C-alpha positions as semicolon CSV with decimal commas, in nm:
position;residue;x (nm);y (nm);z (nm)
1;M;-0,927;0,603;-0,598
2;T;-0,669;0,784;-0,393
3;D;-0,481;0,626;-0,104
4;I;-0,371;0,849;0,178
5;F;-0,127;0,666;0,397
6;E;0,035;0,847;0,685
7;Y;0,295;0,689;0,907
8;E;0,570;0,790;1,141
9;S;0,868;0,571;1,205
10;P;0,986;0,531;1,563
11;W;1,343;0,581;1,683
12;G;1,398;0,940;1,578
13;I;1,683;0,990;1,333
14;L;1,728;0,614;1,279
15;G;1,362;0,584;1,178
16;K;1,394;0,876;0,938
17;L;1,703;0,714;0,788
18;A;1,514;0,386;0,739
19;D;1,232;0,582;0,569
20;F;1,478;0,744;0,334
21;I;1,667;0,424;0,250
22;F;1,387;0,176;0,189
23;L;1,056;0,214;0,372
24;E;0,893;0,482;0,156
25;N;0,966;0,298;-0,171
26;Y;0,850;-0,031;-0,020
27;L;0,518;0,119;0,093
28;R;0,457;0,284;-0,245
29;S;0,517;-0,049;-0,419
30;F;0,296;-0,231;-0,169
31;L;0,005;0,010;-0,223
32;A;0,045;-0,002;-0,602
33;Q;0,028;-0,383;-0,597
34;R;-0,271;-0,375;-0,360
35;N;-0,456;-0,135;-0,591
36;K;-0,380;-0,356;-0,890
37;V;-0,537;-0,657;-0,718
38;I;-0,843;-0,455;-0,615
39;K;-0,886;-0,330;-0,972
40;E;-0,857;-0,681;-1,116
41;F;-1,124;-0,812;-0,877
42;A;-1,356;-0,520;-0,945
43;E;-1,329;-0,546;-1,322
44;S;-1,351;-0,925;-1,346
45;G;-1,662;-0,973;-1,134
46;E;-1,474;-1,188;-0,882
47;W;-1,600;-0,958;-0,608
48;K;-1,945;-1,118;-0,647
49;N;-1,801;-1,449;-0,524
50;I;-1,655;-1,284;-0,216
51;L;-1,976;-1,105;-0,116
52;K;-2,199;-1,413;-0,135
């Protein structure tokens, strides 16, 4: 699975600075954790309980 996540921060140069300082790393970590949870559900069979 490949996530493609595109975003653009508002506020011009201040937004780009926020991206550089913390936002990009935060979003990468968020997506990695999200994918980990999805994988655990898929491999454990827990998804069957959700789809009932």
